[in-house]
Structure formats: C-alpha cells, structure tokens
NUMAR-906057 format. One record per residue (C-alpha): residue number from 1; residue in three letters; x, z, y. Coordinates in pm, 1 decimal, always signed. Each point is the difference from the previous one (the first is absolute). Example, Ala and Ser with C-alpha at 12.3 -4.5 7.8 and 13.67 -1.06 7.14 Angstrom:
% residues 2
[1, "ALA", [+1230.0, +780.0, -450.0]] [2, "SER", [+137.0, -66.0, +344.0]] 
//
This chain:
% residues 208
[1, "UNK", [+8431.6, +11577.3, +11237.4]] [2, "UNK", [+400.8, +140.0, +25.4]] [3, "UNK", [+294.3, +58.6, -214.8]] [4, "UNK", [-190.3, +302.4, -185.8]] [5, "UNK", [-215.6, -273.4, -144.6]] [6, "UNK", [+259.4, -168.9, -171.0]] [7, "UNK", [+15.7, +86.9, -373.0]] [8, "UNK", [+394.2, +45.3, -90.5]] [9, "UNK", [+120.7, -21.3, -367.7]] [10, "UNK", [+156.9, +296.1, -179.8]] [11, "UNK", [+328.2, -56.9, +171.3]] [12, "UNK", [-163.0, -0.6, +351.5]] [13, "UNK", [+29.5, -381.1, +47.9]] [14, "UNK", [-246.9, -296.8, +55.2]] [15, "UNK", [+79.7, -354.5, -60.5]] [16, "UNK", [+2.7, -211.8, +323.0]] [17, "UNK", [-49.3, -403.2, +26.5]] [18, "UNK", [+147.5, -136.9, +306.2]] [19, "UNK", [-184.8, -308.2, +132.3]] [20, "UNK", [+71.4, -202.2, +286.7]] [21, "UNK", [-288.9, +32.3, +232.7]] [22, "UNK", [+29.0, -370.6, +119.8]] [23, "UNK", [+78.2, -205.9, -290.5]] [24, "UNK", [-165.5, +248.8, -286.4]] [25, "UNK", [+304.1, -43.5, -201.1]] [26, "UNK", [+92.4, +313.8, -213.2]] [27, "UNK", [+374.5, +92.3, +121.1]] [28, "UNK", [+65.6, +286.1, -234.5]] [29, "UNK", [-117.1, +298.2, -192.1]] [30, "UNK", [+131.9, +352.1, +68.7]] [31, "UNK", [-78.0, +367.2, -46.9]] [32, "UNK", [-92.1, +242.4, +282.4]] [33, "UNK", [-23.2, +368.3, -13.8]] [34, "UNK", [-194.7, +212.8, +244.4]] [35, "UNK", [+276.6, +30.1, +240.6]] [36, "UNK", [+101.0, -360.9, +6.1]] [37, "UNK", [-372.9, -84.1, +58.4]] [38, "UNK", [-28.3, +208.3, +310.6]] [39, "UNK", [+324.6, -150.2, +113.8]] [40, "UNK", [-141.9, -321.5, -50.6]] [41, "UNK", [-306.8, +73.6, +211.5]] [42, "UNK", [+187.0, +217.7, +264.7]] [43, "UNK", [+259.5, -297.3, +55.8]] [44, "UNK", [-222.6, -301.7, -69.3]] [45, "UNK", [+296.6, -120.4, -221.9]] [46, "UNK", [+25.4, +18.7, -387.0]] [47, "UNK", [+155.3, +297.2, -163.4]] [48, "UNK", [+31.2, +29.0, -371.2]] [49, "UNK", [+125.8, +234.5, -273.4]] [50, "UNK", [+283.5, -98.3, -204.2]] [51, "UNK", [-34.4, +122.7, -350.2]] [52, "UNK", [+345.0, -90.5, -115.6]] [53, "UNK", [+161.7, +182.9, +298.8]] [54, "UNK", [-276.7, +249.7, +45.3]] [55, "UNK", [-18.5, -30.0, +368.1]] [56, "UNK", [-187.7, -165.2, +275.8]] [57, "UNK", [+93.4, -336.0, +139.9]] [58, "UNK", [-89.7, -201.9, +311.5]] [59, "UNK", [-49.1, -357.8, -66.0]] [60, "UNK", [+235.1, -185.6, +215.8]] [61, "UNK", [+212.2, +294.7, +103.3]] [62, "UNK", [+340.2, -171.0, -43.7]] [63, "UNK", [-123.4, -352.3, -43.6]] [64, "UNK", [-216.8, -0.1, +310.3]] [65, "UNK", [-267.7, -179.5, -209.9]] [66, "UNK", [-270.4, +250.9, +99.8]] [67, "UNK", [-367.8, -31.7, -95.0]] [68, "UNK", [-239.4, +82.5, +273.0]] [69, "UNK", [-323.6, +148.6, -144.6]] [70, "UNK", [-324.2, -126.7, +116.9]] [71, "UNK", [-243.3, +144.5, -278.6]] [72, "UNK", [+10.6, +239.5, -280.2]] [73, "UNK", [-258.7, -24.9, -276.9]] [74, "UNK", [-70.7, +175.1, -324.2]] [75, "UNK", [-182.9, -132.2, -316.4]] [76, "UNK", [-354.2, +150.1, -140.2]] [77, "UNK", [+198.8, +263.7, -189.0]] [78, "UNK", [+204.7, +103.9, +304.4]] [79, "UNK", [+312.4, -24.4, -223.6]] [80, "UNK", [+159.0, -315.7, +118.1]] [81, "UNK", [+105.4, -119.9, +345.5]] [82, "UNK", [-29.0, -334.9, +177.3]] [83, "UNK", [+231.2, -26.6, +308.9]] [84, "UNK", [-37.1, -283.3, +238.3]] [85, "UNK", [+305.4, -70.3, +202.4]] [86, "UNK", [+144.6, -238.4, +250.7]] [87, "UNK", [+367.4, -35.5, -148.5]] [88, "UNK", [+299.3, -18.0, +224.4]] [89, "UNK", [+217.7, -195.0, -260.0]] [90, "UNK", [+17.7, -45.6, -371.9]] [91, "UNK", [-190.4, +266.6, -205.9]] [92, "UNK", [+258.4, -24.2, -300.2]] [93, "UNK", [+363.6, +116.2, -14.7]] [94, "UNK", [+71.5, -346.1, -142.4]] [95, "UNK", [-73.7, -139.4, +345.8]] [96, "UNK", [-329.4, -162.2, -131.2]] [97, "UNK", [-322.4, +15.6, +191.4]] [98, "UNK", [-163.9, +153.9, -277.9]] [99, "UNK", [+123.1, +200.4, -312.8]] [100, "UNK", [-247.8, -213.3, -216.5]] [101, "UNK", [+187.9, -330.3, -4.1]] [102, "UNK", [+24.2, -60.7, -401.5]] [103, "UNK", [-283.2, -75.7, -227.8]] [104, "UNK", [-59.8, +155.9, -344.6]] [105, "UNK", [-315.2, -227.9, -82.6]] [106, "UNK", [-133.8, -317.2, +141.6]] [107, "UNK", [-360.3, -88.4, -64.0]] [108, "UNK", [-131.9, -361.2, +27.6]] [109, "UNK", [+146.0, -142.8, +319.2]] [110, "UNK", [-258.4, -133.8, +232.6]] [111, "UNK", [+82.0, -367.0, +94.9]] [112, "UNK", [-124.1, +69.7, +353.6]] [113, "UNK", [-75.6, +319.9, +206.2]] [114, "UNK", [-365.4, +13.7, +30.7]] [115, "UNK", [-186.7, +40.3, +343.9]] [116, "UNK", [+148.7, +214.8, +265.8]] [117, "UNK", [+228.4, +183.0, -233.2]] [118, "UNK", [+272.2, -235.7, +116.9]] [119, "UNK", [-12.7, +191.9, +337.4]] [120, "UNK", [+83.0, +348.3, -178.2]] [121, "UNK", [+282.3, -203.6, -176.2]] [122, "UNK", [+134.3, -143.1, +320.5]] [123, "UNK", [-18.4, +336.8, +167.0]] [124, "UNK", [+208.7, +163.3, -285.7]] [125, "UNK", [+263.9, -271.7, -9.9]] [126, "UNK", [+33.2, +29.8, +389.4]] [127, "UNK", [+29.3, +384.9, -13.3]] [128, "UNK", [+268.3, -57.8, -266.2]] [129, "UNK", [+207.1, -219.4, +224.7]] [130, "UNK", [-44.6, +219.8, +285.5]] [131, "UNK", [+129.4, +306.7, -164.9]] [132, "UNK", [+266.7, -200.8, -219.7]] [133, "UNK", [+97.0, -248.8, +252.4]] [134, "UNK", [+180.7, -256.1, -220.5]] [135, "UNK", [+259.2, -221.6, +160.4]] [136, "UNK", [-136.1, -338.2, +84.7]] [137, "UNK", [-347.9, +51.7, -33.9]] [138, "UNK", [-238.6, -128.1, +276.8]] [139, "UNK", [-192.4, +312.4, -5.0]] [140, "UNK", [+293.0, +205.6, +63.1]] [141, "UNK", [+100.6, -203.7, +291.8]] [142, "UNK", [-338.5, +56.9, +156.3]] [143, "UNK", [+15.5, +398.6, -66.1]] [144, "UNK", [+350.1, +0.3, +142.4]] [145, "UNK", [-79.5, -203.1, +306.9]] [146, "UNK", [-306.7, +216.0, +70.9]] [147, "UNK", [-356.4, -8.3, +128.7]] [148, "UNK", [+69.2, -269.8, +287.9]] [149, "UNK", [+133.0, -241.1, -260.7]] [150, "UNK", [-307.4, +74.1, -234.2]] [151, "UNK", [-252.0, -62.2, +276.9]] [152, "UNK", [+173.4, -308.3, +127.6]] [153, "UNK", [-47.9, -122.0, -343.8]] [154, "UNK", [-335.1, +91.6, -22.9]] [155, "UNK", [-75.8, -191.0, +324.4]] [156, "UNK", [+184.2, -309.0, -116.7]] [157, "UNK", [-213.9, -14.4, -331.1]] [158, "UNK", [-325.8, +67.9, +187.9]] [159, "UNK", [+97.3, -302.8, +226.9]] [160, "UNK", [+57.7, -194.6, -315.0]] [161, "UNK", [-331.4, +89.7, -149.7]] [162, "UNK", [-166.2, -131.4, +305.2]] [163, "UNK", [+190.3, -341.4, -5.6]] [164, "UNK", [-105.2, -40.0, -397.3]] [165, "UNK", [-350.1, +74.9, +99.3]] [166, "UNK", [-21.0, -239.4, +278.9]] [167, "UNK", [+142.3, -264.0, -221.1]] [168, "UNK", [-231.5, +67.8, -278.0]] [169, "UNK", [+299.7, +34.7, -233.0]] [170, "UNK", [-132.0, +235.3, -280.0]] [171, "UNK", [+320.5, +8.7, -196.0]] [172, "UNK", [+195.5, +91.2, +320.6]] [173, "UNK", [-251.4, +243.8, +106.3]] [174, "UNK", [+26.4, +170.8, -337.5]] [175, "UNK", [+376.3, +47.3, +15.8]] [176, "UNK", [+0.1, +100.4, +361.2]] [177, "UNK", [-247.9, +265.1, -76.9]] [178, "UNK", [+172.4, +112.0, -284.0]] [179, "UNK", [+310.7, +29.3, +231.8]] [180, "UNK", [-198.2, +185.5, +254.3]] [181, "UNK", [-117.8, +270.1, -272.4]] [182, "UNK", [+345.2, +42.2, -122.0]] [183, "UNK", [+130.5, +93.1, +353.4]] [184, "UNK", [-322.4, +213.9, +69.2]] [185, "UNK", [+100.0, +214.2, -305.5]] [186, "UNK", [+327.2, +19.7, +101.0]] [187, "UNK", [-93.8, +142.1, +339.2]] [188, "UNK", [-252.4, +252.7, -184.1]] [189, "UNK", [+280.0, +144.6, -197.8]] [190, "UNK", [+227.1, +21.1, +315.4]] [191, "UNK", [-285.8, +195.3, +185.5]] [192, "UNK", [-54.4, +200.6, -299.2]] [193, "UNK", [-354.6, -119.7, -21.5]] [194, "UNK", [-142.3, +0.2, -341.9]] [195, "UNK", [-156.2, -329.5, -98.2]] [196, "UNK", [-283.8, +220.4, -160.1]] [197, "UNK", [-75.1, +121.4, +357.9]] [198, "UNK", [-68.2, -356.9, +112.9]] [199, "UNK", [-217.6, -71.0, -301.9]] [200, "UNK", [-197.7, +316.4, +80.8]] [201, "UNK", [-76.6, -123.6, +346.6]] [202, "UNK", [-121.0, -332.0, -139.2]] [203, "UNK", [-235.3, +180.9, -234.5]] [204, "UNK", [-129.7, +241.1, +298.1]] [205, "UNK", [-68.2, -329.2, +195.9]] [206, "UNK", [-168.0, -178.5, -292.4]] [207, "UNK", [-203.6, +312.6, -45.0]] [208, "UNK", [-135.2, -5.6, +333.0]] 
//
C-alpha cells in the first residue's frame, strides 16, 4: 500500500494522530495533504498541512523538536492516519510532552492500576520527563547524565536485589525490584526501544 491508497477528504486532507512509538501516548492530532504525507515518508520526519496558514509545516523546523517517524498506518476506511514517532522534544507549542494535558471528563477513578498496566503508565511518565526535562526531577538528572549513569544505576539496583534475596528480605526485595524496573524503563526510553518490543519478545519465548 502507498499514498495513493489513502482517502483524502474534499479539501485534500487526512487527519493524522501522532503517537509516541515507545510510550504509546498520543502526542497531537494534525492534518496532512498528499504533499506533506509524501515529505513525511521521504524525510522520515513529520510534515503537516496548516489549515489556518494554508501551507506545509515541518514539525520542529524552528524549535528543533522534530519527530522521527517509525511507522505510518491507516484505519480500515483508509481516511485517517496513525503516525508512530520518536519525538526529539515536546510535541506541543506550549512546551508539554503531549498536546492532550487537560481532561474534559473523568470516569470512575481506579484506586489501583491493574496488572501490568502500571508499566505503560511508568513508560509514559518517563517519556514525558525525557521530553520536558523538568528542573529538579530525578529522571531529568538521569537523562542529562546519559547512558553511563543509567547503566551504573541499573548495576547498583541489581546488586541490591541480590543482597535482598540472599537476606530473605521480601520487603526489601520488592522495593529494590521496583527500583530496578524503573531504571530499566529509563534505559529503554534512552535507547528508543519500546516497552512493547520487550513484551513481544516475552510472548514469543512463551509461545515456544
């Protein structure tokens, strides 16, 4: 399938939902025309069509917050696009990781995140910290120090897990394991390796 398979509306546009390939957070919704879609494919960075300015715009051209495209999908009717990206900074012009930061409606709040859904929540939070870099946040510190610091912390937490297990200290083992998982997800974000890729590997191994 190619650009010719996309169904554009009467104005020659198609809505594009932009999603972080790692955290799966929706970053923004914009429009593409045939030309901007082709440029997106050719440059592997997002290009959109501004309805207000009636012109193409390259995301991050002035801010530097480009979005590297890893996959583009369309829905069953081929009249909407899902663009998976690796963002190089905040997606929103207000400087936030995502344009979707305000809630219109809250359903019944869950008292506790169920099952492994907490991992997705953690991955999304870490991705947000990476792209917004709030001052004073520990996650910001890790990203600014770089991969060597992250790997050092992973090694330290692994050692703490071993000690807790040898001491048969279940509470300490639980705490240190949570620390290890946190730092592992930070590393995955730094390496641009989606958490889903790791989960897929586990599923493949389980299937065998």
